[in-house]
C-alpha positions in Angstrom: 84.1 -21.9 72.3 86.4 -24.1 70.4 84.8 -26.9 68.2 87.1 -29.5 66.8 86.8 -32.4 64.3 87.9 -35.5 66.2 87.6 -38.3 63.7 86.3 -39.3 60.3 85.5 -42.8 59.1 83.9 -44.2 55.9 82.0 -47.3 55.0 81.4 -48.7 51.5 78.7 -51.0 49.9 79.5 -54.6 49.0 79.3 -54.1 45.2 82.2 -52.6 43.3 83.1 -52.4 39.6 85.8 -50.6 37.6 84.7 -48.3 34.8 86.0 -50.9 32.3 83.7 -53.5 33.9 80.7 -51.2 33.6 81.0 -50.6 29.9 79.4 -53.9 28.8 76.3 -52.9 30.8 76.1 -49.7 28.8 76.0 -51.7 25.6 72.9 -53.5 26.9 71.3 -50.4 28.4 71.8 -48.3 25.2 71.3 -51.1 22.7 68.3 -49.3 21.0 70.2 -46.0 20.8 72.2 -45.0 17.7 75.8 -46.0 17.4 77.0 -42.4 17.6 75.2 -41.8 20.9 76.5 -45.1 22.4 80.1 -44.1 21.6 79.6 -40.6 23.1 78.3 -42.1 26.3 81.2 -44.6 26.5 83.6 -41.7 26.1 81.9 -39.8 28.9 82.4 -42.8 31.2 86.0 -43.4 30.1 87.0 -39.7 30.5 85.1 -39.1 33.7 88.3 -39.4 35.9 86.5 -42.3 37.8 88.3 -45.6 37.8 86.2 -47.4 40.4 82.7 -47.0 41.9 80.7 -48.7 44.6 77.0 -49.5 44.8 74.4 -50.8 47.2 73.1 -52.9 44.3 74.8 -55.2 41.8 75.4 -53.8 38.3 72.7 -56.2 37.1 70.3 -54.6 39.5 71.4 -51.0 38.8 70.7 -51.5 35.1 67.7 -53.7 35.8 64.0 -53.1 35.9 63.4 -52.7 39.6 60.7 -50.1 40.5 61.3 -46.9 42.3 59.8 -48.5 45.4 62.1 -51.5 45.2 65.2 -49.4 44.8 64.2 -47.1 47.6 63.6 -50.1 49.9 67.2 -51.2 49.2 68.4 -47.6 49.8 66.7 -47.8 53.3 68.0 -51.3 54.2 71.6 -50.8 53.0 71.7 -47.1 54.1 71.1 -48.1 57.7 73.9 -50.7 57.5 76.3 -48.2 56.0 75.4 -45.5 58.5 75.8 -47.8 61.4 79.2 -49.1 60.1 80.8 -45.7 59.5 79.4 -44.3 62.9 80.9 -47.3 64.7 84.2 -46.9 62.9 84.4 -43.2 63.8 83.6 -43.9 67.4 86.4 -46.5 67.6 88.8 -44.0 66.0 87.9 -41.4 68.6 87.8 -43.9 71.5 84.3 -42.7 72.3 81.3 -44.7 73.6 78.1 -44.4 71.5 76.3 -42.9 74.5 78.8 -40.1 74.6 77.0 -38.4 71.7 74.7 -35.4 72.4 73.8 -34.6 68.8 73.3 -36.8 65.7 72.9 -35.2 62.3 72.2 -37.4 59.2 72.5 -36.2 55.7 71.3 -37.8 52.4 69.5 -36.8 49.2 69.4 -40.0 47.1 66.4 -41.7 48.7 63.4 -41.2 50.9 62.9 -42.6 54.4 60.6 -41.6 57.3 61.6 -42.0 60.1 65.0 -40.7 59.0 68.3 -42.6 59.3 69.2 -41.0 62.7 66.2 -42.8 64.3 67.4 -46.2 63.2 71.0 -45.4 64.4 69.7 -44.5 67.8 68.2 -48.0 68.2 71.1 -49.8 66.3 73.8 -48.4 68.6 71.7 -47.7 71.7 72.3 -44.0 71.7 70.9 -41.9 74.5 67.2 -41.3 74.6 67.8 -37.6 75.0 70.1 -37.2 72.0 69.2 -34.3 69.7 68.7 -35.5 66.1 68.6 -33.5 62.9 68.0 -35.1 59.5 69.3 -32.9 56.6 67.9 -33.7 53.2 67.6 -32.1 49.8 71.0 -30.3 50.0 72.8 -32.6 47.6 76.6 -32.7 47.4 76.9 -29.7 49.8 75.2 -31.4 52.7 78.4 -33.0 54.1 79.8 -29.6 55.0 76.3 -28.3 55.8 76.0 -31.0 58.5 79.4 -30.0 60.0 78.3 -26.4 60.1 75.0 -27.3 61.9 77.0 -29.5 64.3 79.4 -26.6 65.0 76.5 -24.3 65.8 75.0 -26.8 68.2 78.3 -27.3 70.0 79.7 -23.8 70.1 77.5 -22.8 73.1 77.6 -26.2 74.7 81.0 -26.9 76.3 81.9 -30.5 76.6 79.2 -31.8 74.2 79.8 -34.1 71.3 78.2 -34.6 67.9 78.2 -37.0 64.9 77.5 -36.1 61.3 76.6 -39.2 59.2 76.3 -38.9 55.4 74.9 -41.9 53.5 74.3 -41.7 49.7 73.3 -44.0 46.9 73.3 -42.0 43.6 73.4 -45.3 41.7 69.9 -46.2 42.9 68.6 -43.0 41.2 69.7 -44.1 37.7 66.8 -43.5 35.3 66.9 -46.2 32.6 64.4 -44.4 30.3 66.1 -41.0 30.5 68.7 -40.6 27.7 69.5 -36.9 28.5 73.1 -35.8 28.9 72.4 -35.0 32.6 71.5 -38.7 33.2 74.5 -39.9 31.3 77.0 -37.7 33.1 75.4 -38.5 36.4 75.7 -42.2 35.7 79.4 -41.7 34.7 80.6 -39.8 37.8 78.5 -41.0 40.7 79.0 -43.9 43.1 77.6 -44.9 46.6 79.2 -44.5 50.0 78.9 -43.3 53.5 81.0 -41.4 56.0 80.9 -40.1 59.6 82.5 -37.1 61.2 82.7 -36.7 65.0 83.0 -33.2 66.5 83.6 -32.0 70.1 83.4 -28.9 72.2 85.7 -30.4 74.8 88.9 -28.3 75.1 90.9 -31.4 76.0 90.2 -33.3 72.8 92.7 -33.2 69.8 91.8 -32.3 66.3 91.6 -29.5 63.8 89.5 -26.6 65.1 86.7 -25.0 63.0 87.7 -21.4 63.0 85.2 -20.3 60.3 82.2 -21.5 58.4 79.8 -19.9 56.0 77.2 -20.7 53.2 77.1 -18.8 50.0 73.9 -18.8 47.9 73.8 -18.1 44.2 70.7 -16.0 43.3 68.2 -17.3 40.8 70.0 -20.6 40.1 67.6 -23.2 41.4 67.5 -24.9 38.0 71.2 -25.6 37.9 71.3 -28.8 39.9 68.9 -31.1 41.8 66.4 -33.9 41.4 63.0 -34.0 39.8 60.7 -36.5 41.6 59.1 -38.5 38.8 56.9 -41.6 38.8 60.1 -43.7 38.2 62.2 -42.0 41.0 64.6 -39.2 41.4 65.6 -37.8 38.0 68.8 -35.9 37.9 68.8 -32.2 37.0 72.4 -31.1 36.1 72.9 -28.0 34.0 76.1 -28.0 31.7 76.7 -24.4 32.9 77.4 -25.3 36.5 81.3 -25.1 36.1 80.9 -21.7 34.5 78.8 -20.4 37.3 81.3 -21.7 39.8 84.1 -19.9 38.0 82.2 -16.7 37.8 81.4 -16.7 41.6 84.7 -18.1 42.8 86.3 -14.9 43.9 83.2 -13.9 45.9 83.1 -17.4 47.4 86.7 -17.5 48.6 88.2 -14.1 49.1 85.8 -12.4 51.4 85.4 -15.5 53.5 89.2 -15.8 54.1 89.6 -12.0 54.6 87.0 -12.1 57.3 89.3 -14.5 59.2 92.4 -12.5 58.4 94.0 -15.1 56.1 94.7 -15.2 52.4 94.7 -18.0 49.9 98.5 -18.1 50.2 98.1 -19.0 53.9 96.0 -22.1 53.2 98.0 -25.3 53.4 95.3 -27.9 52.6 92.5 -27.7 50.0 89.8 -30.1 51.0 87.4 -29.8 48.1 84.4 -31.9 47.1 85.1 -33.7 43.7 81.9 -32.8 41.9 83.2 -34.2 38.6 85.8 -33.8 36.0 84.7 -30.4 34.7 84.4 -28.8 38.1 87.8 -30.1 39.1 89.3 -28.6 35.9 87.7 -25.3 36.7 89.0 -25.3 40.3 92.4 -26.3 39.1 92.5 -23.5 36.6 91.5 -21.0 39.3 94.4 -22.1 41.5 97.0 -22.7 38.8 99.0 -19.5 39.8 98.8 -20.1 43.5 100.9 -23.1 43.8 98.0 -25.0 45.4 96.7 -28.4 44.3 93.7 -30.6 44.8 95.4 -34.0 44.2 93.5 -35.6 47.2 90.2 -34.4 45.7 91.1 -36.0 42.4 92.2 -39.2 44.0 88.9 -39.6 45.8 87.0 -39.1 42.6 89.3 -41.7 40.9 88.8 -44.3 43.6 85.1 -43.9 44.4 83.4 -41.4 42.1 81.2 -38.6 43.4 79.2 -39.9 46.4 77.2 -36.7 46.8 77.3 -35.4 50.4 79.7 -38.0 51.7 82.5 -37.4 49.2 84.2 -34.3 50.8 84.3 -36.3 54.0 86.4 -38.9 52.3 88.8 -36.1 51.3 88.8 -34.8 54.8 89.7 -38.2 56.2 92.8 -38.3 53.9 94.0 -35.1 55.4 93.4 -36.2 59.0 95.3 -39.4 58.3 98.3 -37.4 57.2 98.4 -35.6 60.6 99.1 -32.1 59.3 101.5 -29.8 61.1 100.3 -27.8 64.1 99.1 -24.4 63.0 98.4 -25.4 59.4 95.2 -24.3 57.8 92.7 -26.2 55.7 89.8 -24.9 53.5 86.8 -27.2 52.9 84.5 -26.4 50.0 81.5 -28.1 48.4 78.8 -27.1 46.0 75.1 -28.2 45.9 71.6 -27.5 44.8 70.2 -24.1 45.4 72.7 -23.3 43.9 75.1 -22.9 46.9 78.6 -23.2 48.2 79.6 -24.3 51.7 82.9 -23.3 53.3 84.8 -24.3 56.4 88.2 -23.0 57.6 90.1 -25.4 59.8 93.2 -25.0 61.9 95.3 -27.9 63.2 
């Protein structure tokens, strides 16, 4: 059974600032830290390869004294708006009606809401009462691809069915103002907020790249590398400096057996659709591909324009490739990394 990606659409919060405009807020936030530390943090921001970022809150609120509850309430309210907007935009792109959907999968890790986002979207867009819903949480940056994998598994044995994957993230609302660790500084420098929706179909008559392979890869004994610690003040970033090194060490095992299973090699891949985890991860991936003639320019451009929006970011990269209308028969490799530690992979054929 062929499962295809039909459309991708994004939605962005109302607040946006360039990195240059954020720097004065760092001065206020870090005013009681020593001068050397402040300069180091500014350099992290300036060299993060992020020119612009969006947020569900104004910079004054992000760097303000709002409680965990207050920030999470904004996450819920604004997250519903962003989820509705990107789902509507994707449906319009595909020329689908909201009631055409059979499955809805929502992914997020940057806030807490029960009922989950999918329940609100059912009411907001009058989706069918028998729609199957699946909220995916706690998978971090990998969850955008995870959601597509779950949707593919729903659809592959259900001819004619349709699914939506909606990713909504607000890393800026998790900023910990009393945490001066490098993990929190790097997180603040690379992350931004955003949402995206992917529509998939098991209808043979629809046009779009086909998912011809999908797999997850789990790093043993690496739970401490990445994630969140739920503290009294909210979600506190866990980000080990050795993440890029671990990715480099595992990269051959992540890529080569997966491609070999589908009787293709890296040389056969035309489009690299990678999640922009941050500057160091991008540099590692670029170095691994430097002799192959491949590039991840689209990944770098998304990081530059929006920052790392956790699970939604790789979907922004995917949208860029769909908009280019790749040649028939060309192959695309999607890849993202997330807590666990894990890597998620999808092989696409146009």
